[in-house]
N, C-alpha and C positions, 0 to 999 in steps of 0.2 A: 165566935170564931177567932181564929189564930192569925193575926196579922204579922206577915212576913216583913224583915226589915229589908229595904230596896237600897242599894246603892245608888249615889247621885254624882253628877258631875256638874261643871259650869260649863256655860256657853264660852265659847273663845271671844266674841265680839261684845256681848251685853252682860256677862257673868250671870245669867239666870240659871237656876236649878233645871239640870234635865238630866235624862238617862244616861248611865256610865258608859253604853254602849256607842252614843253619839257625842260630837264634838260642838254642833252648832244647834241652836233652836230652831224651831221651823220658820219664824218670822226672818231670822238673819240669813237662814239657807235659801228661802226665796227671794230675799234682797240682792244677795250675791249673784244669782242666776240672771236677775233682770237689770240691775243697776249699771251705770255707764263707767267708763273709764276714770273720772274725775272723782266718783266715790269710792271708787276701787283704791285710788292712790290715797285718798284721804283715810280709809279704814287702815291701810299699810302704814301711813304715816303714825296714827295712834297706835297702832301695835308696836313699832319702832320705840316710840316715847316712852311706851308704858312697859317696854321689854317683855312682852307678851310672847313673842316668836323666838326667845332665847332657850338654849338648852333644851330641856324635854319637851316644852311646848311647840317646837319646830316641826312642822308635818314631816320635814325631812330628817328627824332625829332616829339614828340607827345605832345604838348602843355606844354614843359618843363617837363612832368614826368620822360622823360628817362635820364634828365641831374641829377636828385636828386642822390646823395650819401648817401647809406645806408649800415649800418653795421649789421653783425649778433648780436644777442642778448646775445649769450653765447660765443663765441669767438671773437668778434668784428673785423671779416675779412670782407672785403669790398664784396658786393653782389649785385644783380640786385635789379633794383626799384621796382619789383613787388614781392620779396620774403623776408622771415622774419628769414630764418636760411639758413647756408650754407648746403653745401652736406654731411657733416660728421655729423653737430649737430642737422640735422633732425631725425637721430636714437633716440639721447638723448632726444630728444622733443616728441618723440613718447611714449616713456616709462614714462615720468613725465606726460603729458597730453594725455591719451588713448582717450578722447572723441573729442580733436581736430585732424584734419587729415591734412597731409602733403604730397607733393609728393615728389620723390627722387630727385628732382632738388633743393627743398627747398620752392617752393611755395604753398600757402595753397589751400586747396580743399573743396568742401563743403560735408557735411555729406552724402548727398545722392547720391553721385558720387560713382557708382559700381566699375569702373575701377580702381580707385586709382591714375590715373596719370591727370595731368594739362592738358590744352587744348593745349599747344605747344608740351607736349612729347606724347600725343597720336595722333596729326596729323603725327608725322614722320611716324609710323606704317601704317598709311593710304595713305601718300604720295609714300612712299618708301619700300613696303612690300616686294621686292627683296633682301633687306639687309639680311633677315634670311637665304635664301639659298646661299648667296655669301659670305659674312663677317662673319654670324653669330653673330652678334652684336646686333640686335634688341631684345629686350627682350619681350615677349608677354605681354599684360595687365593681372595684377593679379586680380582674383576675390575674393573681401573682402567678408568674412563670420565672423559672431560674434558667439562666444561660450563662456559662462562664464565671460562677460565682457570684452573681449579681441577680438581685430579684428585679422583674420587670413588671410594671403596672399593668400592662395590657398584653394580649398576643400579636398585636400589631408592632408593637415597639421590640418583642423578642425576635419578630421574624425580620424587622429593620436591621437589628444588630447582627443576626446570621448572614443578612444579605451584605452587609460591610466588610464583615470577614471574608466573606468569598471572593468579594472584588478587591479586597487586598487595601483597604482604607483604615485608617486609625481612627478610634472613636473613643468617648467617654461618656458614660451614662451620670446624667445630673453633677456635674462638677462643681456648680458655682450657683449661688442663690443671690438673687437679686432683690433689695429692699427699695420700696417707693410707697410713699402716701399711707403708712400704717398698714402695708402689706407685703407679701413677699411672692417671687415667681422664681421656679427653677424651669430652664428647658430641659427638655428630653436628652437630647444629644448634644455634643461639640466634637467637631471634626478640626483638629489641629492642623491638618495638611492644607485644608481650605480656610483657616479661622472662622468658621460659620457655625452658631447654634442653630439646631433643628428642633422643631417641636410637631409631633404626629398628634394628629386628633381625629378619631372617629365620630365622636359625639361632640359637636362645637356650639355651644349655647351663646345667647347673647352677651351674658356676663362675662364670660371669659374672651370674647371678643373685644370688648370694651377695655378688658384688662390687657391684653396685648397691644391695643392701640396706645395707651396710656405709657406702656412699657418704649413701645418704638419712638414716642414723641420724646421721652425724656433722654432715653440710652440710644442717641442717635448715631454712635460711633461703632455700635455693634451689629453686627448682620445677624438677620434671623429670618428662617424660612419656614413656612407651615407647611406640612404634607398631610393632605387629606386623603380619600380612597382612589381619587381621581390620579393625583402625583403619584401614588404609590403604584396604581395599575399601570402608568406611562412607564414607570421603572422597570415594570415586571417584578415588582417584589411580592406583590399578592396575586 
């Protein structure tokens, strides 16, 4: 009988000889499924110390693209290999460059993309739609609409802008960013005649309600009004 030579590979954790098509042996694979968080952290520490997750051994390795160290253009913070701005500086870039579009995570988006989200952020809603019911953390896709050379995140915002122009009020869309407690908040509209910021909310989850409460407690000198569906119908905007 002729015995063919078989290629062998080593397990990532225990370094046993296994088939070249697999990365872990059966025992280590079953352990990773059942083990607790503490054991997972221990294994991650071992991989970091022995430098087993560096370079080509890293599961996210893609032809050396993921190993590139990039920095934000504005604040020089360390960011992902496929992004150009950090999560905070994206809002500044949208104001300076309205023609260029970016996702909330910092990745670039094509002009014809109607969702306003990159591929990875949009797949979260497709794979895990139950997050909106349990945790109320998933934010739905914004529908970008253009009006007077400005892109609006929702249809209600564009309708409200049209109502302001018809009624003869001056308005500015997202003119200022407020930073507090490692987060940022940008109100939708600013009316310079009344010195009031306006926020339009159709979907108003609990985490955003708490964020607005902290904003009002810290910035007491700023006037803010939240318009929901009831307030917009009272004005005959919708």
